[in-house]
C-alpha positions, 0 to 999 in steps of 0.5 A: 378837730375832724368829723368824717362819715363813711357811707359804706360802714354807716360810721361816724368818726369824730377825731379830737386829736390824731394819736395813738389810741386805746379804744373802750366800747361803751355800748354796741356800736359806740366807742371812745378812743383815749390818748396815753394820758386818759383824755378822749381823742376821738369817738366812733359811731356805727349805724349812725343813720338809724341813731341820728334820726336819717341823712338829713340830720347826719349831714347837718351834724357833719357839716355844721362841725368843723369836719367834712363829709365824705360820701364814699 
């Protein structure tokens, strides 16, 4: 699993497996990626800082996962 944050787009991506995906938009700014067998391959969230309650919370979520934090 890889967790990345793009500060320029304020977007969080949680990738469970690298594969070709089909994306389904669940709500404004929230999408789930499915692999060819219909299993969840990843989750994408826009406007993350507003949704999680601030940069400190986001930093904790990303660093305590098994991913890494990108500041660019």
